N, C-alpha and C positions, 0 to 999 in steps of 0.2 A: 368355556374352562377347560385348560388341558386335563383330559381321561387320563387314567392310569393305564399304562401297556398293556396288552391283552397277553403277554409272553414275557418269558427271560432266556437269554441266551445260554442254551444248552439243553433246553426242552426239546424233547421230541414233537414235532409237528401235530401229532394227533391229539398232545394237551397242550395246545393254542387256547384260548379261550374265544368265544365266538359272538359275534360276526368279527372278523379281522380281514386288514387288508393285508395280502399275502405276496411277496417278491419272492420267485424264483431266483434266485443270486446267479446261477449258471446260465441259465436261459435270458437274464436281464445281461449280463456282461457281456455273452455273445451278440446282442442285439446292438450294444455300443459299438462294439468292435467293430461288426459288419459295416454300420452305417460308415465308422472312420475309412473301413477301408474300400467301402463305396466310391467314394468322392477322392480317392487318391488318382493324381494326375489330370483331372478336370481343374483346378486351377481355384474350384469353389471352396468355399468354409462352412461349416455347419455352425449356427448359431439356434441350439432347440431351444423351442417353444415350453415355457415353463410352466405355463397354465394346465400343463398335462398333468405335471409331479407334484410341484408345489414346495419344493424340497433342496435346503441348498446344500447337501450332501450330496444329492446328485447330480445336482448343477456341477459340483467341483468333478466328479468322476466323469462326467461330458469333457469339461474342461481340459483335464486331465489326457484326453482321448483327441485333444486338437480343436475341441469347441472355440470358438472366439470370444462366446459370452453366450448371454440369455437372453430370451426374449419373453418377453411378460403381456399382459392384457391391461392390470390395474397398477396402480399407485402401490395400492397397500402390496400389491406382489411383489414390486420392485423394491419396496421397503425391507421387506422380509430377505429378500436375497442379499441384498446390499449389505444389511446388519450380519449376513450369514459370511462376506467376503468376496460375494462376486464381483468382479474387477468391471464389467461390463455389460449395459443394461438396456436393452431397445423396448422400451413400451409403444410394441407396432399395433398402436390403437391413438385416436383421438382421445385426450384428458381435456373434460372442461370444467371450468369453475373456479373459482379465487383460490378455495382452500386446497384443492387437489394440486393446483399448478404451485402453490407454494412449498405445498410437501415436495413435489416433486423438483423443483429448482434446487431446494435444501439437500438433496440426495447428490447434486452435482458436487458437492463436498467430499463425498466419501466415495462416489464410484463415478466411473464415466457412464453417462446418462442421457438417453437420446427418446425422440417422442414423434410421433406421427401425427399429420396433419392435412387437412380438406376444404380448409375454409378461410379466409383473409383475417374474419375475426376472431377465429382461434390463434392464429400467430401473432395478433395483436396482444391479444391476452397471454400466451407464454413468452413474449417480448419483454411485458411488465412484470411476470412473474420473476424474468431472469436479471431482470434490472433491479428488482429490489432486493434481491439476493447477491446482489453482484457477481453473478456468474453469466458464462457464457453457455448455451444449452444448444446442441443437435437437434436440428426437425428434419426429418423424412416427408417429405409428398407422399402423401397414400395416393394412389391411382387406381381406377376400379376398371378390372380387366378381366371381367365377366360373373364376378359375386353378387353385383347387386345391392351391395350393401354399403359400407363408407367408399369414399375414394372422388377425388376431382376425376373428370374425362381426361385420358390421357391425350397427348398432343399440347397445344398450345395451353390450356388453360393449368396443365400441370408446370407450363414454364413461366406462366405469371406468377403463380403462387410461389415458386422457386425464387424467382426476383425479387419478389420483396421478402422472404426470410432471407438472403443474402444479403439483402440493403442495410441490414437491421446488425447496430455493432453489439446487441447481446445474443443474436442467433447464429448457428452456421447452418448452410445448407447442406445437409447430411445424405442424400440421394432419395432414393425411391422405394417404394413400400409396394409391392405388386403381388398381391396373395390373392388366387383363387380359389375361394374356400371349398364352393361347390362343386369344382372338377376333382376335390380328393374322394369323395364318393363316389364317383361314375363307375358304373361296376365293370363295364367294359373298357380293355385299354385301346381301342378305338375310339371311343367316346374319349377317353382322359387326352389322350393326345392331340386330338381336333380342340379340344379348350386349350391346351397348354399353348399349343402352336398358335392361337389366335394372342393370347397371352403375351407370347414370347414376342410377338411381331408388334403388339401395340406398345410394349416394353421398349423393346428397341427402337422403336420410331421417338419416343419421347427422351430416351436417351441421346439421341443423336440430335434432337432440336436444341435439349440443353447444351449438349458441348458448340454447337454453334453461336449459342449465346456465352460461350466462355465460363459454363457451369457445370464440374466436374461430378460425377456420384460415385462417391467413397462406398457407398452401399446400395446394391439393387438386391433387393430381399424380397423373399417369399417362400413359396412350394410348401408342402406339408407331405406328411409318410406316403400319400397315393400317387403322388407324381414327382417326387424329390429329382428321381432320374432323370425325367424330361429337363427340367430347368437345368440341372446339375451340366449337363450338355446342351443346352441351349447357346453357349458363346455369349451372353447376354447377364444371367444372374450370376453374382459372385459370392450371397450368402443364400445358405436354405435355412428355413424355418420348422422345420419338421419338430413334433413333438411327442405323437402316438408311437412311434417307431420303439421307442424303448421298455413299452408295456405291452401295445398292441391290443385289441380288443375284438371284440365279437363283429362289429361293423365294418373294421378294417377287414376281416377275414372273409366278408362277402363280397371281396372285390375281386376280378376274375384275371385269368394271365393269356396270353394266345391262344392259347390250347382249351379256354373256356373251365379252368379249373381256378380253385380258390388261391390268390397270390399265399405263397409262403415264404416271402425274402426275409421277415422278422418272425420270432416266435412271440406266441402268447407266454408272458412273463409275469402278469398280475393277475392275482384273485382273490375273491372274496372266499375265505375259507369260513363253511356254514356246518352246522351239526344240526343231523335229524333229529327234529324234537319229536316226532310223532310219525305213526306208521299205521292209520285209522283201518285201512282196507286195503285188501288186494292191489296191486298196481299203484298205489297212492304210497309218497312218501310227502313230509314238511318238516320245510328245514327252518334255523331261526334268524334268515336273511329275507327280507321284506323291501319293501320301498324307503325304507330309513337308510338301509344298507348297500342298496344297488340304484343307480338311474337306468330309466329304463325308454327313454328319450329314443334310443336307436332298439330296440327290440331287447326281448326278453335274454337272459344270459344263459351261458351253454354250462352243462354239466361237463366238468373236463374230463376228457378220455372216456367218456360215458354216451357214446352214440344212443344207445337203447333207451336214455333217460331225456326226459325234455321239460322243462321248467314253462307249465302252463299258466301261473298268474302269481303275483305279487300283491299281497296286501299289506299292511304299516309293519307287521312283524313278523310274517310267516312268508314262506315262499312253498309253492305246490309243485311237486313235479311227479309226473305221471310216468309209468315204465309197463311195459309187454307184461303178461300174467308170467310168461318164459324168462322173464328179467330176476336172478337173483335180489330179492326187495334187501335194500341197507337196512341194517341195523341201529337200534333206536341208538344214540350216541355217536353214530358213524359220521366222520368229516366227509365232506365234499368239497372238492374246488369248483368255484363256478368263474367263467370267464364274462366279465360285464361286457355288458352290449357296448357301453361308451365309457372309455377310462376316465375323462376327465371329470365330470361331476361324480364319477363314484368317489374318485379319491379324493373330494371334499369333503366328504362324509365322515371323515377320519382324522385322529390326529396322530396316527403312528403307522408308519410300515413296518412289518413283520417280514424280515430278510429270513429264507431258509435256505439252506444248503445240502443233499442230501438225506433229507429227512428232520435234519435239525436246527433249530433256531440259532442263528449266528449273529443276527443284529438288530437293533432297532432303532429306526431312523424317525426325528420329527417331523412333521408335514408342515412346517413353518408358516406358511403361505395360507394355510388352510381356512376357509373364510373371509377370505381379504377380497372383498368383492365390489372396492370402493378406493 
């Protein structure tokens, strides 16, 4: 059930009910502008991944800055964005099951929709759903470029699958999905560059083999926030699927540049606002944001602009913060911004974004695809 928003426009930030999912609008907009500027002249387009934000309002702001559409991982996410007016959606994932494929095919009536496949049986099932709906669906072949997750082997296996797609009257071969997820969080630039160099070579070889068979790739997509600049300048990729760049999180903040310093290309703009609910003893404060407010698969959140404070543990409804004795103790009722360790699953815990600018609530945006994991 949709929860009431925790704020109203015009409120001061310190009046927002907590825990709340906060977007610092100045930092957020700067991130969108920076991504758009960074690919000028490359011939590459951005198709941001909406599994990060799950919000049609944000999708339209990205499209206004040149994005060709959105990526999603689930049919439910595609439905939420299509109903929100997003005109071009790629499900950058495999979709299996008759009911899900029927929903996917129905979406082709209101938006441009595409999906990935890595198995001939799945291709046949997509074809059946498209035939029953009287639609034609674009299908990309996903190749495994190092992630070790989904994807057919690059080269001849990918070509055979593409030929099966192209032979169908209800399907259209749309290109390649070549995303190396593990490379996004390799900490040093040397590791990221080596991983993506192999990704680019495998993808280049597959594109050329497809060309020799008369199959063109409208989309050669992949990349993420950690490596997008490498794919953008590869001469092979033409779409980038970075998602977290709009928000950033503590885990991406651990990636290093050539000087061994944290990469600061994009700014942290997403926060969980929490209230100090207890200060039981010196050096300890407890906030009202715990495991139900913050994802911890990528580590603990950071206390924004307070390097003297450290979140040391989370329980269901509590976050325990430790700080040195010489640090000024936060007051009962004080609000703290927490930078999530992983933005995507943190977002999925909330119904609303609270957009703030210069200390005031400016807007409330519904997270329309929250919980859509099917």
